[in-house]
C-alpha positions in Angstrom: -0.1 0.0 -0.1 1.4 3.5 -1.0 1.9 5.9 2.0 0.4 9.3 1.4 2.4 12.7 2.1 0.9 13.3 5.5 2.0 9.5 6.6 5.3 9.9 5.4 5.6 13.4 7.3 4.1 11.8 10.7 7.2 9.3 10.8 9.8 12.2 10.4 11.2 13.4 13.5 14.4 15.4 14.3 15.8 15.0 17.9 16.7 18.2 19.7 17.2 19.5 22.9 15.3 22.0 25.2 15.8 23.4 28.4 12.4 23.4 30.3 11.5 24.4 33.8 11.4 20.9 35.7 8.2 21.8 37.3 6.6 22.2 33.9 8.0 19.3 32.4 6.8 17.2 35.0 3.1 18.4 34.4 3.7 17.9 30.7 4.4 14.0 31.4 1.7 13.6 33.7 -0.6 15.1 31.0 0.8 12.8 28.6 0.0 9.8 30.6 -3.8 11.2 31.5 -4.3 11.2 27.6 -2.4 7.9 27.0 -0.2 9.9 24.5 3.8 9.8 24.0 5.4 12.9 25.2 6.4 13.8 21.7 3.0 13.9 20.5 1.7 16.2 23.3 4.4 18.4 22.9 4.0 18.6 18.9 0.3 19.1 19.3 0.8 22.1 21.7 3.3 23.3 19.4 1.0 23.3 16.3 -1.8 24.9 18.1 0.4 27.6 19.4 1.5 28.5 15.8 -1.7 27.7 14.1 -0.7 24.5 12.2 -3.2 22.0 13.4 -3.6 18.7 11.7 
């Protein structure tokens, strides 16, 4: 089965590092667990929402 452009982009990720307040990061991890999501999914969703690029 051929993959569409959205499927291809979904699997592409870059590795990066950020300095984030430890208390905020703990809340982010807890929120991801509550929503049964990976951390990267929650962070990407929040970033997309912030820049108006929602999928």
